[in-house]
N, C-alpha and C positions, 0 to 999 in steps of 0.2 A: 074862441079858437075855431069852433066848428063852422062858424060863418066864414071864417078866413080860408078854410079849405073846401067850402061847400061845392064850389064850380069844379075844383079838381076832382073831388070824389065822384061828382056825376060823370065827369069825362071818363074816369077809370072804371065806372059801372058800365057805362056804354062800351068800353073797350072790351070788358069782360064779356059782355053779351055777344059782341062780334066774335070774340075768341071762341066762345061756346059754340056758336053757329058754325065756326070753321071746323071744330072737333066733330060737330054733327054731320057736316058735309063729308069729312074724312071717313066716318063710319058707313056713310050712304054709298061711298065709292066702291063698297064691296058688292054692290048689286049692279051688274052691267045693264040689267033691265031698266032700273031707274035712271042710270046714267044716260041710257039710249033714249028712252021714250019720254022721261020727265024733263031732263035737262037739255041733251043735244037737239032733240026734235021739238022741244017745248020752250022752256025758260030761255035757255041760251040763244036759240033761234030767234025767239021774239025780241030779246034784248038787243041782239046784233042788228036785227032789222030796223029797230027803232033808232038806236044811236048811230048806226052806220048811215042810215037816211039823213039824220040830222047833220052828222059831221060832213057829209057830201055837199052840203050847201055852203060850207067854209072852204076858201081857197087855200087855207093853211090846215095843218093837221092838228087835231085836238090832243093826239099823242105827244106831240112836240111841246104843245101848251102845258099839258099835264106834267111832263118832265121839268119844264122851266119853273112852273109853280112849285113843284115838289123841291127842286134844288134851292129855291129862294126860301121856302118855308123851313126846310131842314136847317139851312145856314142861319136863319134868323133865330130859329129855336135854340140851336147850339149856343149861339152867341148869348142869348137870354141866360141859358143854364150856366154858362161859364161866369157871366156878369153877376148872376144872382149868388152863385157860390162864393165869389170873392167878396160880395157885399153882405153875405150872410142873410140874404132875403130868402128864407125857406119857402115862404108862400108863392113867391114868384117862381122859384126853382121847381117846387111840386107841380105847379100849374103847367110849366113849360114841359116837363117830363110827362105830364098826363096828356097834354095835347098831342105830343110826338107818339106816345103809346096808342092813343085813339086813332090817329091818322094811319099808322101802320096796320092796326087791327081791322079798321074799316076797309082799307085797300085790300088786304089779304081775303077778306070775305067776299068783296065784290069780284075779285079776280077768280077765286075758286068757284063762285057761284055762276059766273059767265064762261070761264074757260077751263078751269081745273077738273070739272067733272067730266069734260069731253074726253080726257085722256083715258078714260076707263069704260068707254062705250064698246059696242060689239066690233067684231072683226071687219076688215075692209072688204067690200063685195066687188072687187075688181075681177076681170075674167083671167085669172092666172091659169097657164097651161098645166093640165093635170093628166096628160096622155103618157104614152110609153116613151121611154128614153130613145132619143134619135141616134141613128148610127153616125159614124164620122162623115160619111157622104151627104147624109141628110142635114146634119148640123151645119156643114160647109155651105151647102146650098142655101140655107136660111140666111146664114151671115152674108153671103155674097149677094143675096136679094136686097138686103138693107144697105150694103156698101155701094151697090150699083145705083140705088136710088139716091144715096148721099152724094155720090160722084156726079150724077146728072144734075142735082140741084146745084151743086158747087160750080159746075161748068157754066151753067146759065146765069148764075149770079154776078153781080157787080161787087167789086172790092174796092175799099178805100182805105189807106194806111194800114193794110193787113187785116181788115175787118170787112165782113160781109155787109153790104149796104142794106139797111132795113127798108123795105118797099112800103111802109105804112107810116102814118103819123102815130104818136102814142095813143090817141083816141081810137083810132082804127084798130090798133094792135090789141087794146084792151076789149074792144067790142068783139074782136075775133076770139079772144081768150074766153069771154062770157059765153059765146055761142058753143065753144068746145065744152065747157062745163055743163051746158044744158043737156049734153047727151049722156051724162052720167046718171046713175039711179037716184032715188029719193033719199038715200043715206046722207047724200050731200044737199045741204040747204040751197034753195033757189036763190038766195040773196046774193047779189054782186055789187061791188063797188070798186071803181078803178083805183089802183094803187096811187099813193102820193109820195112824192120825194121828200124824205125827211131833212130838216135843217141840221140834224146831227150826223150828216153822211160822213164827214171826216172822223168822227169818232167810231161809227160803223166800221169804216174801213180799217181803222186802227185796231179794232177788236175782232177783225175778220168776218163782219156780218154783212150779208147782201141784201137781206130784207127782214122784216119783222111784222108780226100780226098782233094787234092789241084789240082784243074782243071787247073790253069795257067801253071802247069808243067805237068799235065796229069798223076798224080801219086796217088797211095793209100799208105798210110803209116800205119804200125801196131805197137803197143807198144810191144817191145821185151820181157817185163815182163808179158805179158799176160798168164794166164793159157791156157790150151790146147784147151778146147772147146770155150772158150771165144775168142780165136784168130780166129777160123773159123766163129764164129758168126759175129766178127768184119769184117773180110774179105768179108764175103757175104754181109754185110751192106754197106761197103765202096765201094765195086764193084758196087752196085746199084747207088751210087753217081757218080762213074766214067762213068757210062752208061747214065748219064743225069738226074737221079732222085734225086733231091736236097732236096725235103721236107723230113725232118726227119721221120715223121710217115710213108711216103710212103717207104723209104728205109728199115725201120723195117719191114713193111709188105711184102716187096719183099724178104728180107732175111727169113722170116718165110716161105714163100711159096717155095722158092728154096730148102730150107732144108727139110721140112716135106714132100715134094712131090717127093723127090729124090728117086731113086732106090738104091742109095748107103746107106748102113747101118750106116757108121760112120756119115754121113751128117744128117741122120734122128735122130740118137742118140743125137747129139748136139742139133738139133732143138726141139726134145721132152724135153730135160732137161731144156731148157730155156723157152719154150712157152707152153708145155702141162698144166702146172699149170693153165693156162688161162681157160682151159676146165674144170677143177676141181672146179675153183672159180665159174664158171657159174652154174654147178650142185649144189654145196652146198648153193649158195645164193638163188637158186630157191626151193630147196627141203630139205634143212637142212641136218643134219648128221645122221638121224635115219637109213638110208640104206647106209652106207659108200661105196665108191668106192674102187676098188683094190688099194693097196698102190703102190707107186712108186717102182721100183726096188731099193733095198737096197744100192747097190753099187753106182748107179747113183745119188741116193738122197744125199749120202755122199760126192760124188763129188761136187754136186750143193752147198752144204753147205761149202765145202772147198773153192769154187770159192767166194762165198758170203763173207767168212772170209778174203779172200785175199784182196778185195776192201775195207772192213771195216777196215783193218789195215792201209790202205793208206789215210784214211779220216783225214783231218786237216783243218785248216783255209785256206790253199792253195787250198784245194778242193772246198771250198765254193767261193773263188775268181774265180776259174776257172769255176765253175757253173753259177756264176753272168754273166760273159763275155759271156759264151756260150748261156745262156738265152736271154741276150741282142741282141746277133748276130741273133738268130733265130727269135726274134720279129722284128728286123729291116728288115728281109727278109720275112715278111708276115706271120710268124707262131705264135704259141701260147707260145712259149718258150720251156724250157727243158721238159715240160710236153709232147711235141710231141713224145718223146721216148717211152712213155708208152701208152697203149690201155686200158683204165679203163673197168672194168666189168659193163655191163649195166643191166643184169638180176637181178631182185629182186622180193620180195614178197610184195604184196598189204597189206594194213592195215587189211584187212579180212583174211590174210593168204594165198591167192591164188597166184600162181606164175605169174609174168609178164615176159614173154619170150622175151628178146630183146638181140641180138647177137652183140658183137663189131666185128671189121673187122678181128681181129686175129681168133676169133671163127669161122667166116664166112669162112675163109680160111681152118681151120681144117675140117669143114663140107663139103666144096667143094672137098677137097682131098678125104675125106671119100666116098662120093658118086661117085667120079671118078673111085674108085676101083670096081665099079659095085656091090656094096654090096645093098642088099635089106633089107627094113625094115618091 
């Protein structure tokens, strides 16, 4: 009998070892020093560099291959389990269950080892504005500065089918993105690999996903169905993950800063289209609409609405399921859930009508970029 289950026992012992290692990693997550210096700047960085370089030699995504293999393996294992149960083949049943448990435990360890620890590293070192609160006129001047830049870019750009024409090939675009990230501090890994378009793009769209980073293979994946600007936003966001920034709110803020601080007009255009509304929300929540700000560039606003409509068309119960699991995943890694993708406006008016000036992190980055341009108020 022992010989009959020997292989299954070995697999279960191996699974137990991986599970114990996961528990150990969970304990080590309490030390931001270890997460920062041993994993994010050491083990994870080296792993991503090796496997990311390896994956770059393949024209297809190793993540896609992993998902395909996993689906086939799980389906075949479940078939064996059901078949063995019907035939009362306990040895085959236990062996199939053991192999499934080992597969899950092994993946859980590798993922936590390469990516999970990065969720608990030190705070993001971006240049957030920490100065005094701006007056109404000062805030208005800052917003007008960005909107004028936005309008100028929009007026010069060519549009086709309601979308700005990207003036680069994909290779050129990602080379520019790589150079933008080179300006950031050493908190970010210096490794870069161009994103790949996933074969599972229809599933990504159905679940509301524009991009994904998979550190076990050192890859960033983009939804091939993305509209143009959302593709650059996703690439900037996922590159932050690739470089060791796993917390979603930190990746969002990194993308904001990389895009709006860029000297490249196309990068700023996409950054403004997605994130400049944060500054408008701040102004209107503080001072109302009696003195309205200059409107968004008409063509850019139309493109923003077009992108919003694209994602609205994809919404279904599948999107809700995807959001549920994404929310659960983020919470399991110490986050607040899918709310981490947003940066709520904090400025408001007090009951007596006076403005309570509080900036969220996105607004702090806009103000930091504004002052870095040596503008005086």
